C-alpha positions in Angstrom: 76.5 92.6 109.3 75.8 96.0 107.8 72.9 98.5 107.6 72.6 101.7 105.8 69.8 104.1 106.7 69.1 107.4 105.0 66.7 110.3 105.5 64.5 111.5 102.6 66.0 114.5 100.8 64.4 117.7 102.2 65.1 120.9 100.3 68.5 121.8 98.8 70.6 120.1 101.4 71.9 116.6 100.9 70.2 113.8 102.9 71.7 112.5 106.1 72.8 108.9 106.5 73.6 106.4 109.3 75.7 103.3 108.6 75.9 100.6 111.2 78.2 97.6 111.0 79.6 94.9 113.3 83.2 93.8 113.3 84.6 90.9 115.2 87.7 91.7 117.2 90.8 89.6 118.0 89.6 88.7 121.5 86.3 87.1 120.5 84.1 90.2 121.1 82.4 92.5 118.6 82.6 96.2 117.8 79.5 98.2 116.7 80.7 100.9 114.3 78.3 103.8 113.8 79.1 106.3 111.0 76.7 109.2 110.5 76.7 112.5 108.6 75.5 114.2 105.4 75.9 112.5 102.1 78.9 114.1 100.3 79.9 115.9 103.4 81.6 115.3 106.7 80.8 112.3 108.8 81.6 111.1 112.3 82.4 107.6 113.5 81.6 106.0 116.9 82.6 102.6 118.2 81.2 100.5 121.0 82.7 97.2 122.2 80.6 94.2 123.2 81.7 90.9 124.7 79.3 88.7 122.7 77.5 88.6 119.4 74.0 88.6 121.0 74.5 91.9 122.9 76.1 93.5 119.8 73.1 92.6 117.7 70.7 93.9 120.3 72.6 97.2 120.4 72.6 97.5 116.6 68.8 96.8 116.5 68.2 99.4 119.2 70.2 102.1 117.3 68.4 101.1 114.0 65.0 101.5 115.7 65.9 104.9 117.2 67.0 106.1 113.7 63.8 104.8 112.1 61.7 106.8 114.7 63.7 109.9 113.6 62.6 109.5 110.0 65.5 107.4 108.6 64.7 104.5 106.2 66.7 101.3 105.7 68.3 101.5 102.3 70.7 98.6 102.3 71.3 95.5 104.5 74.0 92.9 104.3 74.6 89.9 106.4 72.3 88.2 108.9 68.6 88.8 108.9 67.6 91.3 111.6 64.4 91.3 113.6 61.9 94.1 113.1 
């Protein structure tokens, strides 16, 4: 599952983005990968481990909702349908 969120361009600076995706690990758990930064610039990557799919989805939705409150818009989704 993958989500790409982006802020509206504001002035001369490139817009910021947040990309969230889930990766299964070799032990049956899941990793939530969060990449954020400025388009065309540097970005940072954070990873969180979860034991099951349900808790990983819940964390992903929590981060998505936080970013939407900060002014980001969902630009692209791939994978399972997420709750709003």
